[in-house]
C-alpha positions as CSV (number, residue, x, y, z in Angstrom):
1,M,111.6,96.6,125.1
2,G,108.5,98.4,124.6
3,T,106.2,97.5,121.3
4,T,105.0,100.0,118.9
5,K,101.1,100.0,118.7
6,T,100.9,100.8,114.8
7,D,97.5,99.3,114.7
8,E,96.5,102.5,116.7
9,F,97.1,104.9,113.6
10,T,95.4,105.3,110.2
11,K,96.9,103.8,106.8
12,K,97.6,107.1,105.7
13,Q,99.4,108.0,109.0
14,L,101.6,104.9,108.8
15,R,102.5,105.3,105.0
16,M,103.2,109.2,105.7
17,A,105.7,108.0,108.4
18,E,107.2,105.4,106.2
19,L,107.7,107.7,103.2
20,T,109.3,110.5,105.6
21,K,111.4,108.1,107.3
22,A,113.0,107.1,104.0
23,M,113.5,110.9,102.9
24,A,115.0,111.4,106.5
25,H,118.8,111.3,105.2
26,P,120.2,114.0,103.3
27,A,121.9,111.6,100.9
28,R,118.6,110.5,99.9
29,I,117.2,114.0,99.3
30,A,120.5,114.4,97.2
31,I,119.8,111.2,95.2
32,L,116.0,112.0,94.6
33,E,116.8,115.6,93.5
34,F,119.6,114.1,91.2
35,M,117.0,111.6,89.9
36,I,114.4,114.3,89.1
37,D,116.9,116.1,87.2
38,K,118.0,113.2,84.9
39,Q,114.8,111.2,84.8
40,Q,116.9,108.0,85.3
41,C,119.1,106.5,87.6
42,I,122.5,104.9,87.1
43,C,124.3,104.4,90.3
44,G,127.8,105.3,88.9
45,D,126.5,108.7,87.9
46,I,125.2,109.5,91.3
47,V,128.6,108.2,93.0
48,D,130.2,111.0,90.5
49,E,127.8,113.8,92.0
50,I,127.5,112.6,95.6
51,P,130.3,112.1,97.9
52,L,129.5,108.6,98.7
53,T,130.8,105.1,98.0
54,Q,128.8,102.9,95.3
55,S,127.9,100.8,98.1
56,T,126.5,103.6,100.1
57,V,124.7,104.7,97.3
58,S,123.1,101.3,96.7
59,Q,121.8,101.1,100.1
60,H,120.1,104.4,100.1
61,L,118.6,103.4,96.6
62,K,117.3,100.1,98.3
63,V,115.6,102.3,101.1
64,L,114.1,104.4,98.5
65,K,112.8,101.6,96.3
66,D,111.4,99.8,99.5
67,A,109.3,102.8,100.4
68,G,108.1,103.0,96.7
69,L,109.9,106.2,96.1
70,I,111.6,105.1,93.3
71,K,111.1,102.1,90.7
72,G,113.4,99.7,88.7
73,D,116.3,97.3,89.2
74,I,119.0,98.1,91.6
75,E,122.0,95.9,90.4
C-alpha cells in the first residue's frame, strides 16, 4: 500500500480536507441542517426526521463531532 504524504500540505489544506470528508455524506448534511434549525441535538428527534436507525445517526454524529463540526455529549 502507498502512504499518504500529508506533511506535504498546509495545516489549512489538511483541515479543509477533514471538514469536507466529514460533510461528504448526505445524511450528515441533513443532520447539520436539522441541528441548525433546532439549535440542539436530540438523537431521537433526528431519527424521527431522517430515515436512518438510531445507531446510524449516532455514528454520523460521532464523525461530525470528531471533525469539530458539532459539540456536546453523544450518548
